[in-house]
N, CA, C and O atoms as a Tinker XYZ file with bonds, in Angstrom:
   384  protein
     1  N    -15.811000  -10.865000  -20.786000    73     2
     2  CA   -15.111000  -12.016000  -20.117000    64     1     3
     3  C    -15.204000  -11.767000  -18.621000    63     2     4     5
     4  O    -15.481000  -12.681000  -17.845000    81     3
     5  N    -14.957000  -10.449000  -18.201000    73     3     6
     6  CA   -14.961000  -10.290000  -16.895000    64     5     7
     7  C    -16.624000   -9.993000  -16.302000    63     6     8     9
     8  O    -17.451000   -9.378000  -16.976000    81     7
     9  N    -16.859000  -10.463000  -15.156000    73     7    10
    10  CA   -18.208000  -10.157000  -14.447000    64     9    11
    11  C    -18.204000   -8.853000  -13.951000    63    10    12    13
    12  O    -17.179000   -8.228000  -13.678000    81    11
    13  N    -19.489000   -8.391000  -13.819000    73    11    14
    14  CA   -19.670000   -7.029000  -13.162000    64    13    15
    15  C    -18.903000   -6.855000  -11.777000    63    14    16    17
    16  O    -18.463000   -5.750000  -11.457000    81    15
    17  N    -18.759000   -7.937000  -10.990000    73    15    18
    18  CA   -17.879000   -7.966000   -9.836000    64    17    19
    19  C    -16.481000   -7.890000  -10.321000    63    18    20    21
    20  O    -16.093000   -8.719000  -11.144000    81    19
    21  N    -15.707000   -6.977000   -9.886000    73    19    22
    22  CA   -14.376000   -6.939000  -10.267000    64    21    23
    23  C    -13.409000   -7.869000   -9.463000    63    22    24    25
    24  O    -12.425000   -8.375000  -10.003000    81    23
    25  N    -13.690000   -8.049000   -8.306000    73    23    26
    26  CA   -12.661000   -8.719000   -7.481000    64    25    27
    27  C    -13.027000  -10.291000   -7.473000    63    26    28    29
    28  O    -12.494000  -11.106000   -6.720000    81    27
    29  N    -13.930000  -10.560000   -8.343000    73    27    30
    30  CA   -14.242000  -12.110000   -8.468000    64    29    31
    31  C    -13.235000  -12.772000   -9.376000    63    30    32    33
    32  O    -12.419000  -12.146000  -10.053000    81    31
    33  N    -13.367000  -14.218000   -9.336000    73    31    34
    34  CA   -12.546000  -15.125000  -10.187000    64    33    35
    35  C    -13.146000  -14.921000  -11.653000    63    34    36    37
    36  O    -14.275000  -14.448000  -11.780000    81    35
    37  N    -12.461000  -15.245000  -12.638000    73    35    38
    38  CA   -12.816000  -15.171000  -14.107000    64    37    39
    39  C    -12.597000  -16.641000  -14.737000    63    38    40    41
    40  O    -11.471000  -17.108000  -14.566000    81    39
    41  N    -13.373000  -17.297000  -15.327000    73    39    42
    42  CA   -13.313000  -18.598000  -15.791000    64    41    43
    43  C    -12.568000  -18.400000  -16.948000    63    42    44    45
    44  O    -12.879000  -17.567000  -17.799000    81    43
    45  N    -11.361000  -19.306000  -17.033000    73    43    46
    46  CA   -10.663000  -19.108000  -18.372000    64    45    47
    47  C    -10.700000  -20.456000  -19.142000    63    46    48    49
    48  O     -9.888000  -20.632000  -20.050000    81    47
    49  N    -11.635000  -21.448000  -18.810000    73    47    50
    50  CA   -11.806000  -22.613000  -19.424000    64    49    51
    51  C    -10.884000  -23.684000  -18.941000    63    50    52    53
    52  O    -10.900000  -24.755000  -19.547000    81    51
    53  N    -10.006000  -23.509000  -17.825000    73    51    54
    54  CA    -9.350000  -24.389000  -17.204000    64    53    55
    55  C    -10.032000  -24.820000  -15.988000    63    54    56    57
    56  O    -11.142000  -24.416000  -15.644000    81    55
    57  N     -9.191000  -25.802000  -15.251000    73    55    58
    58  CA    -9.783000  -26.086000  -14.021000    64    57    59
    59  C     -9.984000  -25.266000  -12.989000    63    58    60    61
    60  O    -10.930000  -25.353000  -12.207000    81    59
    61  N     -9.039000  -24.387000  -12.952000    73    59    62
    62  CA    -9.061000  -23.258000  -11.996000    64    61    63
    63  C     -9.479000  -21.950000  -12.449000    63    62    64    65
    64  O     -9.390000  -21.662000  -13.643000    81    63
    65  N     -9.945000  -21.103000  -11.563000    73    63    66
    66  CA   -10.224000  -19.564000  -12.016000    64    65    67
    67  C     -9.139000  -18.658000  -11.572000    63    66    68    69
    68  O     -8.418000  -18.894000  -10.603000    81    67
    69  N     -9.052000  -17.548000  -12.375000    73    67    70
    70  CA    -8.026000  -16.661000  -11.917000    64    69    71
    71  C     -8.725000  -15.302000  -11.399000    63    70    72    73
    72  O     -9.727000  -14.763000  -11.868000    81    71
    73  N     -7.954000  -14.903000  -10.339000    73    71    74
    74  CA    -8.438000  -13.598000   -9.678000    64    73    75
    75  C     -8.289000  -12.412000  -10.568000    63    74    76    77
    76  O     -7.289000  -12.305000  -11.277000    81    75
    77  N     -9.315000  -11.437000  -10.566000    73    75    78
    78  CA    -9.309000  -10.165000  -11.263000    64    77    79
    79  C     -9.369000   -9.151000   -9.978000    63    78    80    81
    80  O    -10.028000   -9.397000   -8.968000    81    79
    81  N     -8.683000   -8.126000  -10.146000    73    79    82
    82  CA    -8.535000   -6.856000   -9.457000    64    81    83
    83  C     -8.742000   -5.737000  -10.122000    63    82    84    85
    84  O     -8.573000   -5.725000  -11.341000    81    83
    85  N     -9.100000   -4.726000   -9.508000    73    83    86
    86  CA    -9.164000   -3.197000  -10.194000    64    85    87
    87  C     -8.442000   -2.330000   -9.357000    63    86    88    89
    88  O     -8.662000   -2.158000   -8.158000    81    87
    89  N     -7.588000   -1.802000  -10.021000    73    87    90
    90  CA    -6.778000   -0.447000   -9.110000    64    89    91
    91  C     -6.121000    0.591000   -9.983000    63    90    92    93
    92  O     -6.343000    0.677000  -11.191000    81    91
    93  N     -5.262000    1.413000   -9.282000    73    91    94
    94  CA    -4.833000    2.536000   -9.964000    64    93    95
    95  C     -3.231000    2.289000  -10.026000    63    94    96    97
    96  O     -2.558000    1.808000   -9.114000    81    95
    97  N     -2.769000    2.712000  -11.269000    73    95    98
    98  CA    -1.390000    2.615000  -11.629000    64    97    99
    99  C     -0.724000    3.647000  -10.726000    63    98   100   101
   100  O     -1.222000    4.773000  -10.695000    81    99
   101  N      0.287000    3.394000  -10.032000    73    99   102
   102  CA     0.893000    4.255000   -8.817000    64   101   103
   103  C      2.486000    4.511000   -9.442000    63   102   104   105
   104  O      3.075000    5.545000   -9.125000    81   103
   105  N      3.085000    3.583000  -10.274000    73   103   106
   106  CA     4.279000    3.786000  -10.754000    64   105   107
   107  C      4.524000    2.989000  -11.967000    63   106   108   109
   108  O      3.980000    1.888000  -12.047000    81   107
   109  N      5.383000    3.473000  -13.054000    73   107   110
   110  CA     5.420000    2.944000  -14.151000    64   109   111
   111  C      7.103000    3.263000  -14.769000    63   110   112   113
   112  O      7.360000    3.432000  -15.961000    81   111
   113  N      7.939000    3.288000  -13.845000    73   111   114
   114  CA     9.338000    3.535000  -14.173000    64   113   115
   115  C      9.945000    2.314000  -14.695000    63   114   116   117
   116  O     10.947000    2.563000  -15.365000    81   115
   117  N      9.645000    1.012000  -14.598000    73   115   118
   118  CA    10.063000   -0.062000  -14.936000    64   117   119
   119  C      9.754000   -0.498000  -16.425000    63   118   120   121
   120  O      8.709000   -0.176000  -16.991000    81   119
   121  N     10.742000   -1.254000  -17.009000    73   119   122
   122  CA    10.326000   -1.833000  -18.191000    64   121   123
   123  C      9.436000   -2.977000  -18.352000    63   122   124   125
   124  O      9.773000   -4.105000  -17.992000    81   123
   125  N      8.235000   -2.698000  -18.919000    73   123   126
   126  CA     7.260000   -3.732000  -19.133000    64   125   127
   127  C      6.633000   -4.119000  -17.778000    63   126   128   129
   128  O      6.024000   -5.186000  -17.712000    81   127
   129  N      6.747000   -3.279000  -16.629000    73   127   130
   130  CA     6.076000   -3.349000  -15.393000    64   129   131
   131  C      5.433000   -2.219000  -14.837000    63   130   132   133
   132  O      5.982000   -1.120000  -14.909000    81   131
   133  N      4.466000   -2.343000  -14.356000    73   131   134
   134  CA     3.646000   -1.163000  -13.605000    64   133   135
   135  C      3.441000   -1.648000  -12.258000    63   134   136   137
   136  O      3.510000   -2.854000  -12.023000    81   135
   137  N      3.178000   -0.749000  -11.306000    73   135   138
   138  CA     2.930000   -1.169000   -9.796000    64   137   139
   139  C      1.297000   -0.510000   -9.745000    63   138   140   141
   140  O      1.061000    0.634000  -10.133000    81   139
   141  N      0.463000   -1.238000   -9.317000    73   139   142
   142  CA    -0.943000   -1.008000   -9.280000    64   141   143
   143  C     -1.252000   -1.218000   -7.811000    63   142   144   145
   144  O     -0.752000   -2.098000   -7.111000    81   143
   145  N     -2.257000   -0.180000   -7.372000    73   143   146
   146  CA    -2.397000   -0.160000   -5.947000    64   145   147
   147  C     -3.997000   -0.448000   -5.909000    63   146   148   149
   148  O     -4.816000    0.335000   -6.388000    81   147
   149  N     -4.319000   -1.623000   -5.302000    73   147   150
   150  CA    -5.653000   -2.204000   -5.131000    64   149   151
   151  C     -6.219000   -1.851000   -3.798000    63   150   152   153
   152  O     -5.561000   -2.199000   -2.818000    81   151
   153  N     -7.373000   -1.194000   -3.607000    73   151   154
   154  CA    -7.968000   -0.987000   -2.239000    64   153   155
   155  C     -8.985000   -1.960000   -2.130000    63   154   156   157
   156  O     -9.747000   -2.143000   -3.079000    81   155
   157  N     -9.094000   -2.658000   -0.997000    73   155   158
   158  CA    -9.944000   -3.657000   -0.621000    64   157   159
   159  C    -10.721000   -3.047000    0.741000    63   158   160   161
   160  O    -10.131000   -2.556000    1.704000    81   159
   161  N    -12.019000   -3.173000    0.619000    73   159   162
   162  CA   -12.800000   -2.759000    2.050000    64   161   163
   163  C    -13.097000   -3.910000    2.547000    63   162   164   165
   164  O    -13.617000   -4.749000    1.811000    81   163
   165  N    -12.856000   -4.172000    3.781000    73   163   166
   166  CA   -13.079000   -5.307000    4.535000    64   165   167
   167  C    -13.797000   -4.613000    6.071000    63   166   168   169
   168  O    -13.555000   -3.485000    6.500000    81   167
   169  N    -14.611000   -5.520000    6.636000    73   167   170
   170  CA   -15.117000   -5.266000    7.859000    64   169   171
   171  C    -14.314000   -5.703000    8.822000    63   170   172   173
   172  O    -13.904000   -6.840000    8.588000    81   171
   173  N    -13.855000   -5.145000   10.015000    73   171   174
   174  CA   -13.222000   -5.445000   11.020000    64   173   175
   175  C    -13.872000   -6.485000   11.906000    63   174   176   177
   176  O    -15.040000   -6.359000   12.274000    81   175
   177  N    -13.092000   -7.547000   12.257000    73   175   178
   178  CA   -13.740000   -8.950000   12.755000    64   177   179
   179  C    -14.517000   -8.574000   13.971000    63   178   180   181
   180  O    -15.658000   -9.009000   14.130000    81   179
   181  N    -13.874000   -7.684000   14.944000    73   179   182
   182  CA   -14.379000   -7.469000   16.383000    64   181   183
   183  C    -15.211000   -6.186000   16.374000    63   182   184   185
   184  O    -16.269000   -6.238000   17.001000    81   183
   185  N    -14.881000   -4.996000   15.732000    73   183   186
   186  CA   -15.771000   -3.726000   15.754000    64   185   187
   187  C    -16.653000   -3.703000   14.637000    63   186   188   189
   188  O    -17.658000   -2.994000   14.701000    81   187
   189  N    -16.443000   -4.302000   13.740000    73   187   190
   190  CA   -17.668000   -4.211000   12.579000    64   189   191
   191  C    -17.458000   -2.863000   11.596000    63   190   192   193
   192  O    -18.093000   -2.760000   10.546000    81   191
   193  N    -16.669000   -2.022000   11.965000    73   191   194
   194  CA   -16.316000   -0.857000   11.185000    64   193   195
   195  C    -15.667000   -1.445000    9.847000    63   194   196   197
   196  O    -14.943000   -2.437000    9.775000    81   195
   197  N    -16.110000   -0.567000    8.741000    73   195   198
   198  CA   -15.372000   -0.884000    7.329000    64   197   199
   199  C    -13.935000   -0.212000    7.469000    63   198   200   201
   200  O    -13.727000    0.887000    7.984000    81   199
   201  N    -12.999000   -1.046000    6.933000    73   199   202
   202  CA   -11.487000   -0.448000    6.973000    64   201   203
   203  C    -11.075000   -0.826000    5.492000    63   202   204   205
   204  O    -11.504000   -1.777000    4.837000    81   203
   205  N    -10.175000    0.099000    5.119000    73   203   206
   206  CA    -9.779000    0.056000    3.832000    64   205   207
   207  C     -8.327000   -0.475000    3.646000    63   206   208   209
   208  O     -7.436000    0.178000    4.189000    81   207
   209  N     -8.013000   -1.515000    2.985000    73   207   210
   210  CA    -6.486000   -1.947000    3.128000    64   209   211
   211  C     -6.113000   -1.890000    1.518000    63   210   212   213
   212  O     -6.788000   -2.305000    0.576000    81   211
   213  N     -4.980000   -1.321000    1.506000    73   211   214
   214  CA    -4.228000   -1.268000    0.029000    64   213   215
   215  C     -3.148000   -2.071000   -0.123000    63   214   216   217
   216  O     -2.380000   -2.303000    0.811000    81   215
   217  N     -3.002000   -2.563000   -1.325000    73   215   218
   218  CA    -1.969000   -3.666000   -1.425000    64   217   219
   219  C     -1.408000   -3.191000   -2.922000    63   218   220   221
   220  O     -2.108000   -2.656000   -3.782000    81   219
   221  N     -0.113000   -3.478000   -3.031000    73   219   222
   222  CA     0.452000   -2.900000   -4.385000    64   221   223
   223  C      0.895000   -4.247000   -5.005000    63   222   224   225
   224  O      1.617000   -5.057000   -4.424000    81   223
   225  N      0.386000   -4.398000   -6.251000    73   223   226
   226  CA     0.667000   -5.554000   -7.134000    64   225   227
   227  C      1.619000   -5.043000   -8.297000    63   226   228   229
   228  O      1.549000   -3.906000   -8.763000    81   227
   229  N      2.497000   -5.993000   -8.702000    73   227   230
   230  CA     3.354000   -5.769000   -9.783000    64   229   231
   231  C      2.619000   -6.494000  -11.027000    63   230   232   233
   232  O      2.356000   -7.695000  -10.966000    81   231
   233  N      2.324000   -5.771000  -12.068000    73   231   234
   234  CA     1.706000   -5.943000  -13.278000    64   233   235
   235  C      2.528000   -6.037000  -14.466000    63   234   236   237
   236  O      3.360000   -5.143000  -14.616000    81   235
   237  N      2.449000   -7.006000  -15.395000    73   235   238
   238  CA     3.124000   -7.088000  -16.658000    64   237   239
   239  C      2.423000   -6.344000  -17.681000    63   238   240   241
   240  O      1.318000   -6.706000  -18.085000    81   239
   241  N      3.129000   -5.136000  -18.193000    73   239   242
   242  CA     2.627000   -4.344000  -19.331000    64   241   243
   243  C      3.508000   -4.480000  -20.494000    63   242   244   245
   244  O      4.544000   -3.830000  -20.638000    81   243
   245  N      3.047000   -5.369000  -21.337000    73   243   246
   246  CA     3.962000   -5.732000  -22.418000    64   245   247
   247  C      4.405000   -4.429000  -23.482000    63   246   248   249
   248  O      5.502000   -4.331000  -24.032000    81   247
   249  N      3.472000   -3.650000  -23.591000    73   247   250
   250  CA     3.633000   -2.510000  -24.490000    64   249   251
   251  C      4.012000   -1.334000  -23.817000    63   250   252   253
   252  O      4.066000   -0.288000  -24.465000    81   251
   253  N      4.286000   -1.342000  -22.602000    73   251   254
   254  CA     4.493000    0.015000  -21.793000    64   253   255
   255  C      3.645000    1.181000  -22.045000    63   254   256   257
   256  O      4.038000    2.341000  -22.164000    81   255
   257  N      2.436000    0.751000  -22.115000    73   255   258
   258  CA     1.344000    1.857000  -22.529000    64   257   259
   259  C      0.608000    2.522000  -21.262000    63   258   260   261
   260  O     -0.072000    3.541000  -21.380000    81   259
   261  N      0.786000    1.918000  -20.153000    73   259   262
   262  CA     0.112000    2.537000  -19.039000    64   261   263
   263  C      0.860000    3.774000  -18.353000    63   262   264   265
   264  O      2.090000    3.798000  -18.316000    81   263
   265  N      0.125000    4.742000  -17.841000    73   263   266
   266  CA     0.598000    5.877000  -17.100000    64   265   267
   267  C      0.077000    6.086000  -15.806000    63   266   268   269
   268  O     -1.070000    5.780000  -15.482000    81   267
   269  N      0.949000    6.625000  -15.033000    73   267   270
   270  CA     0.193000    6.755000  -13.684000    64   269   271
   271  C     -1.076000    7.371000  -13.443000    63   270   272   273
   272  O     -1.253000    8.415000  -14.070000    81   271
   273  N     -1.972000    7.004000  -12.721000    73   271   274
   274  CA    -3.250000    7.449000  -12.594000    64   273   275
   275  C     -4.227000    6.629000  -13.408000    63   274   276   277
   276  O     -5.420000    6.722000  -13.119000    81   275
   277  N     -3.838000    5.817000  -14.416000    73   275   278
   278  CA    -4.522000    4.865000  -15.071000    64   277   279
   279  C     -5.424000    3.937000  -14.284000    63   278   280   281
   280  O     -4.832000    3.234000  -13.465000    81   279
   281  N     -6.480000    3.820000  -14.351000    73   279   282
   282  CA    -7.610000    2.761000  -13.849000    64   281   283
   283  C     -7.563000    1.677000  -14.596000    63   282   284   285
   284  O     -7.859000    1.769000  -15.787000    81   283
   285  N     -7.132000    0.282000  -13.960000    73   283   286
   286  CA    -6.940000   -0.947000  -14.818000    64   285   287
   287  C     -7.466000   -2.027000  -14.016000    63   286   288   289
   288  O     -7.557000   -1.971000  -12.790000    81   287
   289  N     -7.851000   -3.124000  -14.810000    73   287   290
   290  CA    -8.160000   -4.468000  -14.293000    64   289   291
   291  C     -7.071000   -5.359000  -14.494000    63   290   292   293
   292  O     -6.438000   -5.249000  -15.544000    81   291
   293  N     -6.726000   -6.277000  -13.611000    73   291   294
   294  CA    -5.544000   -7.086000  -13.717000    64   293   295
   295  C     -6.096000   -8.417000  -13.372000    63   294   296   297
   296  O     -7.065000   -8.589000  -12.633000    81   295
   297  N     -5.314000   -9.479000  -14.044000    73   295   298
   298  CA    -5.759000  -10.756000  -13.749000    64   297   299
   299  C     -4.445000  -11.535000  -13.183000    63   298   300   301
   300  O     -3.319000  -11.183000  -13.536000    81   299
   301  N     -4.646000  -12.549000  -12.337000    73   299   302
   302  CA    -3.620000  -13.353000  -11.997000    64   301   303
   303  C     -3.174000  -14.195000  -13.059000    63   302   304   305
   304  O     -3.869000  -14.718000  -13.930000    81   303
   305  N     -1.627000  -14.290000  -12.852000    73   303   306
   306  CA    -1.101000  -15.240000  -13.858000    64   305   307
   307  C      0.149000  -16.132000  -13.111000    63   306   308   309
   308  O      0.336000  -16.050000  -11.897000    81   307
   309  N      0.863000  -16.876000  -13.879000    73   307   310
   310  CA     2.036000  -17.545000  -13.441000    64   309   311
   311  C      3.016000  -16.549000  -13.121000    63   310   312   313
   312  O      2.945000  -15.418000  -13.600000    81   311
   313  N      4.064000  -16.959000  -12.221000    73   311   314
   314  CA     5.172000  -16.149000  -11.910000    64   313   315
   315  C      5.841000  -15.766000  -13.058000    63   314   316   317
   316  O      6.263000  -16.600000  -13.860000    81   315
   317  N      5.993000  -14.385000  -13.226000    73   315   318
   318  CA     6.894000  -13.914000  -14.386000    64   317   319
   319  C      8.287000  -13.265000  -13.984000    63   318   320   321
   320  O      9.181000  -12.970000  -14.776000    81   319
   321  N      8.305000  -13.097000  -12.613000    73   319   322
   322  CA     9.739000  -12.603000  -12.185000    64   321   323
   323  C      9.561000  -12.924000  -10.772000    63   322   324   325
   324  O      8.653000  -13.649000  -10.366000    81   323
   325  N     10.551000  -12.304000   -9.937000    73   323   326
   326  CA    10.461000  -12.597000   -8.592000    64   325   327
   327  C      9.265000  -11.879000   -7.738000    63   326   328   329
   328  O      8.853000  -12.344000   -6.675000    81   327
   329  N      8.763000  -10.691000   -8.337000    73   327   330
   330  CA     7.554000  -10.315000   -7.721000    64   329   331
   331  C      6.304000  -10.163000   -8.610000    63   330   332   333
   332  O      5.189000   -9.942000   -8.137000    81   331
   333  N      6.520000  -10.275000   -9.731000    73   331   334
   334  CA     5.412000  -10.028000  -10.780000    64   333   335
   335  C      4.665000  -11.305000  -11.100000    63   334   336   337
   336  O      5.102000  -12.245000  -11.764000    81   335
   337  N      3.207000  -11.179000  -10.403000    73   335   338
   338  CA     2.352000  -12.258000  -10.600000    64   337   339
   339  C      1.011000  -12.015000  -11.386000    63   338   340   341
   340  O      0.100000  -12.823000  -11.565000    81   339
   341  N      1.093000  -10.888000  -11.754000    73   339   342
   342  CA    -0.267000  -10.256000  -12.387000    64   341   343
   343  C     -0.157000   -9.805000  -13.793000    63   342   344   345
   344  O      0.931000   -9.326000  -14.114000    81   343
   345  N     -1.049000   -9.870000  -14.650000    73   343   346
   346  CA    -0.980000   -9.240000  -16.114000    64   345   347
   347  C     -2.041000   -8.354000  -16.388000    63   346   348   349
   348  O     -3.090000   -8.490000  -15.759000    81   347
   349  N     -1.921000   -7.434000  -17.264000    73   347   350
   350  CA    -2.881000   -6.461000  -17.580000    64   349   351
   351  C     -4.034000   -7.343000  -18.270000    63   350   352   353
   352  O     -3.792000   -8.324000  -18.974000    81   351
   353  N     -5.345000   -6.852000  -17.966000    73   351   354
   354  CA    -6.502000   -7.538000  -18.222000    64   353   355
   355  C     -7.150000   -6.712000  -19.231000    63   354   356   357
   356  O     -7.470000   -7.149000  -20.337000    81   355
   357  N     -7.375000   -5.304000  -18.773000    73   355   358
   358  CA    -8.015000   -4.345000  -19.529000    64   357   359
   359  C     -7.892000   -2.928000  -18.934000    63   358   360   361
   360  O     -7.889000   -2.824000  -17.707000    81   359
   361  N     -7.790000   -1.829000  -19.707000    73   359   362
   362  CA    -7.829000   -0.410000  -19.207000    64   361   363
   363  C     -9.271000   -0.053000  -19.066000    63   362   364   365
   364  O    -10.079000   -0.107000  -19.994000    81   363
   365  N     -9.566000    0.350000  -17.734000    73   363   366
   366  CA   -10.924000    0.834000  -17.600000    64   365   367
   367  C    -11.035000    2.121000  -18.013000    63   366   368   369
   368  O    -11.954000    2.484000  -18.747000    81   367
   369  N     -9.943000    3.055000  -17.497000    73   367   370
   370  CA   -10.170000    4.537000  -17.564000    64   369   371
   371  C     -8.736000    4.954000  -17.721000    63   370   372   373
   372  O     -7.896000    4.425000  -16.994000    81   371
   373  N     -8.371000    5.883000  -18.634000    73   371   374
   374  CA    -7.176000    6.725000  -18.846000    64   373   375
   375  C     -7.096000    7.728000  -17.761000    63   374   376   377
   376  O     -8.135000    8.070000  -17.196000    81   375
   377  N     -5.911000    8.246000  -17.409000    73   375   378
   378  CA    -5.549000    9.449000  -16.612000    64   377   379
   379  C     -5.859000   10.473000  -17.385000    63   378   380   381
   380  O     -5.741000   10.493000  -18.610000    81   379
   381  N     -6.398000   11.636000  -16.463000    73   379   382
   382  CA    -6.816000   12.875000  -16.994000    64   381   383
   383  C     -5.726000   13.773000  -17.023000    63   382   384
   384  O     -5.878000   14.916000  -17.454000    81   383
């Protein structure tokens, strides 16, 4: 379902496409929720240097299966709570 490009939109058969991001689980203390850190590399508009920008996403984890350090792919969804706007799409790699 997902393309090779991890940050591109995914067609779900509806009129709009949903964003997909790949990141690392940094917290799992909440019930059915994990915090995923996503790092984007962007070029600075003036200087041209590549800069890393991190963003924390609150992700719905229905089965509480994720652990800190897991690499996951998440998909945008409707608002599930005050901060939660993403859901687990697939587990790319388990923490060692």
